[in-house]
C-alpha positions as CSV (number, residue, x, y, z in Angstrom):
1,M,55.4,89.9,131.3
2,A,56.9,89.8,127.8
3,Y,60.4,91.0,126.9
4,P,60.6,91.6,123.2
5,N,64.1,91.2,121.6
6,N,64.2,94.8,120.5
7,Q,63.7,96.2,123.9
8,N,66.8,97.8,125.6
9,T,67.0,97.7,129.4
10,S,69.4,98.9,132.0
11,W,68.9,95.8,134.1
12,N,72.2,94.4,135.4
13,D,74.2,97.3,133.8
14,E,76.3,97.4,137.0
15,F,77.7,94.0,136.0
16,F,78.7,95.2,132.6
17,A,80.1,98.7,133.1
18,N,83.7,97.4,133.1
19,M,83.0,95.7,129.7
20,V,82.8,99.1,128.0
21,T,86.0,100.2,129.6
22,A,87.8,97.0,128.6
23,A,86.4,97.2,125.1
24,E,87.4,100.9,124.5
25,F,90.9,100.2,125.9
26,A,91.4,97.2,123.6
27,A,90.0,99.0,120.6
28,Y,92.2,102.1,120.9
29,E,95.3,100.1,121.9
30,N,95.0,97.6,119.0
31,S,93.9,99.8,116.2
32,I,97.0,100.9,114.4
33,A,95.1,102.7,111.6
34,R,94.1,105.6,113.9
35,Q,97.7,106.3,114.6
36,M,98.7,107.0,111.0
37,V,95.7,108.8,109.3
38,K,93.8,111.9,109.8
39,V,91.1,111.3,112.5
40,F,87.8,113.2,112.6
41,D,85.6,113.2,115.7
42,V,81.9,113.4,114.6
43,P,79.4,114.9,117.0
44,M,76.1,113.3,117.7
45,N,73.1,114.1,115.4
46,A,75.4,115.2,112.6
47,G,74.3,112.8,109.9
48,K,75.6,109.5,108.5
49,N,78.2,111.2,106.2
50,V,81.2,113.4,107.0
51,Q,82.3,115.9,104.3
52,V,86.0,116.8,104.6
53,P,87.2,119.8,102.6
54,I,90.4,119.2,100.5
55,W,92.1,122.5,99.8
56,G,93.7,123.0,96.4
57,S,97.5,123.5,96.1
58,M,98.9,127.0,96.0
59,S,102.2,128.7,95.1
60,A,104.0,131.7,96.3
61,E,105.3,134.3,93.8
62,I,108.3,136.5,93.9
63,I,107.5,140.1,93.3
64,T,109.6,143.3,93.2
65,D,109.4,146.1,95.6
66,E,106.0,147.9,95.7
67,S,104.4,145.6,93.1
68,D,101.0,144.1,93.7
69,A,100.6,140.4,94.3
70,T,98.5,138.4,91.9
71,L,95.2,137.2,93.2
72,S,95.0,133.4,93.5
73,Q,91.7,131.6,93.5
74,T,90.9,129.7,96.7
75,T,89.7,126.3,95.5
76,S,88.7,123.2,97.3
77,T,87.1,119.8,96.7
78,S,85.7,117.4,99.3
79,A,85.9,113.8,100.4
80,N,82.9,112.0,101.8
81,I,83.3,109.6,104.7
82,A,80.3,107.3,105.2
83,L,79.8,106.1,108.8
84,T,79.0,102.5,109.4
85,E,78.4,100.4,112.4
86,H,81.0,98.0,113.7
87,V,79.0,95.5,115.9
88,V,79.8,92.6,118.2
89,Y,76.9,90.7,119.6
90,R,77.3,88.2,122.5
91,Q,75.1,86.5,125.0
92,V,76.2,85.7,128.6
93,T,74.3,83.2,130.6
94,D,73.9,83.6,134.3
95,M,75.5,80.2,134.7
96,L,78.6,81.2,132.8
97,R,78.9,84.5,134.5
98,D,78.6,83.0,138.0
99,S,80.7,79.9,137.3
100,A,83.7,81.1,135.5
101,Y,86.9,81.5,137.5
102,G,87.9,84.8,135.7
103,D,86.0,88.0,135.0
104,V,83.9,86.8,132.0
105,V,82.5,90.3,131.3
106,S,85.8,92.0,131.3
107,D,87.4,89.3,129.1
108,L,84.5,89.5,126.6
109,G,84.8,93.3,126.6
110,F,88.5,93.1,125.8
111,N,87.9,90.6,123.0
112,A,85.0,92.7,121.6
113,G,87.2,95.8,121.6
114,R,89.9,93.9,119.7
115,A,87.3,92.7,117.2
116,I,86.1,96.3,116.6
117,A,89.7,97.5,116.3
118,E,90.3,94.9,113.6
119,S,87.1,95.9,111.8
120,I,88.2,99.6,111.8
121,D,91.7,98.8,110.5
122,T,90.3,96.5,107.8
123,Q,88.0,99.3,106.7
124,V,90.9,101.8,106.5
125,F,93.4,99.4,104.8
126,S,90.9,98.5,102.1
127,K,91.4,102.0,100.7
128,F,95.0,101.3,99.7
129,A,93.7,100.1,96.3
130,S,92.6,103.6,95.5
131,F,96.1,105.2,95.9
132,T,97.5,106.7,92.7
133,G,100.9,108.0,93.9
134,G,103.8,106.8,91.8
135,G,101.4,105.1,89.4
136,G,101.3,102.1,91.6
137,L,104.1,99.7,92.2
138,G,104.7,95.9,92.1
139,S,102.6,93.1,90.7
140,T,100.8,89.9,91.7
141,S,103.8,87.8,90.7
142,T,106.6,89.7,92.3
143,E,107.7,90.1,96.0
144,I,107.9,93.3,97.8
145,T,111.4,94.6,98.2
146,V,113.3,97.4,100.0
147,D,113.8,99.0,96.6
148,L,110.0,99.3,96.2
149,L,109.7,101.0,99.6
150,L,112.5,103.4,98.5
151,R,110.7,104.1,95.2
152,A,107.4,104.7,97.1
153,G,109.1,107.1,99.4
154,A,110.7,109.0,96.5
155,A,107.3,109.3,94.8
156,L,105.8,110.8,97.9
157,R,108.6,113.3,98.3
158,A,108.4,114.1,94.6
159,A,104.8,115.1,95.3
160,K,106.3,117.7,97.8
161,L,105.3,115.7,100.8
162,T,107.7,115.8,103.8
163,G,106.3,113.1,106.0
164,P,105.9,111.4,108.3
165,F,105.4,108.4,106.0
166,F,104.0,105.0,106.9
167,A,103.9,101.6,105.2
168,V,101.4,98.9,106.1
169,V,102.3,95.5,104.6
170,H,100.9,92.0,105.0
171,P,103.1,89.7,107.1
172,N,103.5,87.3,104.2
173,C,104.9,90.2,102.1
174,A,107.0,91.6,104.9
175,Y,108.8,88.3,105.1
176,N,110.8,89.1,101.9
177,I,111.8,92.6,103.2
178,K,113.1,91.0,106.4
179,K,114.9,88.4,104.4
180,Q,116.6,91.1,102.4
181,L,117.6,93.1,105.5
182,T,119.0,90.1,107.4
183,Y,120.4,87.6,104.9
184,S,121.9,90.4,102.7
185,A,122.4,93.2,105.2
186,Q,126.2,93.0,105.3
187,T,126.8,92.6,101.6
188,N,124.2,94.0,99.2
189,I,122.6,96.6,101.5
190,P,125.3,97.7,104.0
191,A,123.6,101.0,104.7
192,L,120.6,99.2,106.2
193,S,122.7,96.8,108.4
194,Q,121.4,98.3,111.7
195,V,117.8,97.8,110.5
196,G,118.7,94.2,109.6
197,D,120.2,93.7,113.1
198,G,116.9,95.0,114.6
199,V,114.9,92.6,112.5
200,L,117.1,89.7,113.7
201,S,116.7,90.7,117.4
202,S,113.1,91.6,117.5
203,F,111.6,90.6,114.1
204,Y,110.2,94.2,113.6
205,I,111.2,96.1,110.5
206,G,111.1,99.6,112.0
207,G,112.1,102.5,109.8
208,V,113.4,102.3,106.3
209,A,114.4,105.6,104.6
210,G,112.1,107.6,106.8
211,I,109.1,105.2,106.3
212,Q,107.8,103.5,109.5
213,V,106.9,100.0,108.4
214,Y,104.0,98.1,110.1
215,E,102.7,94.6,109.5
216,S,99.0,93.7,109.6
217,A,97.2,90.6,108.6
218,L,94.2,92.8,107.8
219,V,95.8,94.2,104.6
220,A,93.4,93.2,101.8
221,A,94.2,90.5,99.3
222,D,94.5,91.5,95.7
223,G,91.9,89.0,94.5
224,T,92.9,88.8,90.9
225,G,93.7,85.1,91.0
226,G,97.0,83.1,90.9
227,A,99.3,83.2,93.9
228,T,97.9,85.1,96.9
229,A,98.9,88.7,96.5
230,Y,98.1,91.7,98.7
231,V,97.6,95.4,98.2
232,N,100.0,97.1,100.6
233,G,100.2,100.9,101.1
234,V,102.9,103.5,101.7
235,F,101.4,106.9,102.5
236,A,101.3,110.2,104.3
237,P,98.7,110.8,107.0
238,S,96.9,113.2,104.6
239,A,96.1,110.3,102.3
240,L,93.4,108.8,104.4
241,G,90.7,110.0,106.7
242,H,89.0,108.0,109.6
243,A,85.9,109.4,111.2
244,M,84.3,108.1,114.4
245,R,81.2,109.2,116.3
246,G,81.7,108.9,120.0
247,G,83.3,105.9,121.6
248,I,82.1,102.3,122.0
249,D,78.5,102.0,123.0
250,M,76.9,99.0,124.7
251,N,73.2,97.9,125.0
252,T,72.1,95.0,127.2
253,L,68.9,93.1,127.4
254,Y,68.2,90.5,130.2
255,L,66.2,87.5,129.0
256,P,64.6,85.8,132.1
257,K,63.4,82.8,130.2
258,S,67.0,82.1,128.9
259,R,68.6,83.3,132.2
260,A,71.0,85.2,130.0
261,T,71.9,88.7,129.0
262,D,72.2,89.9,125.4
263,M,75.1,92.4,124.9
264,V,75.7,94.4,121.8
265,M,78.9,96.4,121.5
266,K,79.0,99.0,118.8
267,A,81.3,101.6,117.3
268,V,80.2,104.0,114.5
269,A,83.1,104.8,112.2
270,G,84.1,105.2,108.5
271,A,87.1,105.7,106.3
272,A,87.8,107.3,102.9
273,V,90.7,108.4,100.7
274,L,91.3,112.1,101.1
275,Q,94.1,112.6,98.6
276,A,94.8,109.6,96.5
277,G,98.2,111.0,95.3
278,H,99.5,111.1,98.9
279,G,99.6,107.3,98.9
280,V,101.4,104.6,96.9
281,K,99.9,101.1,96.6
282,I,102.4,98.2,96.3
283,I,100.9,95.0,95.0
284,A,103.1,92.1,96.0
285,E,103.0,88.3,96.2
286,G,103.0,86.8,99.7
287,T,105.6,84.2,100.0
288,A,105.8,83.3,103.7
289,S,102.6,81.1,103.8
């Protein structure tokens, strides 16, 4: 009996059910992008693209008693989120499965979930380059500073945004922020001394002027040559959209000749800029490497 490679089977699914659970737990726990952008759940059979309406701004008017209000046009644009597949393909031999001391399937599921989480975050963070708020800050030859974070926050508030605000910076760029907050906390930046103390004790930056700062090695490199620089982002949740259809799906295929099981883990997700002015890109040189 032949077993073509494109044939899905439910054989041995009882061995791999916990792999999906482990993968979904790892993906949702390790993806930080989903925690700071607008998330859209896409139903099945709804197409490969998600159209998100973006409502135009409006203003209230002050009118005198018994006067008629002026009709304002209801305008909108839209952002398109294209769904793509984030796939991890592994093969587990019977020998490996039955010989390993630990739970091979669960461990592979956890690692697959982390890989999918990293793929999703990379997709979201790649959109920082499209931010237009504040006209863009920094350069490929300068380090990121606390001052740049403050300027980015001011630009977002000047756009009438109230937060919450998030910053995602590459660890090589975050190094200089931490150095400022620790080496100079008691002299040049006394108002941030408690933040500097937190950096010294835990190495996390935390909040700066109402901006929650996260580090991620998945922030994209600038790619314009010279010293390695990265495109970091400071933004409100309304700046970016992340769409996902269902959860993590798994298909298995047992190959008797190879005495192994092919396993494919898949998530269908996409990302897009919803409102470019609600985010500020900060290009900065990475100096910690």
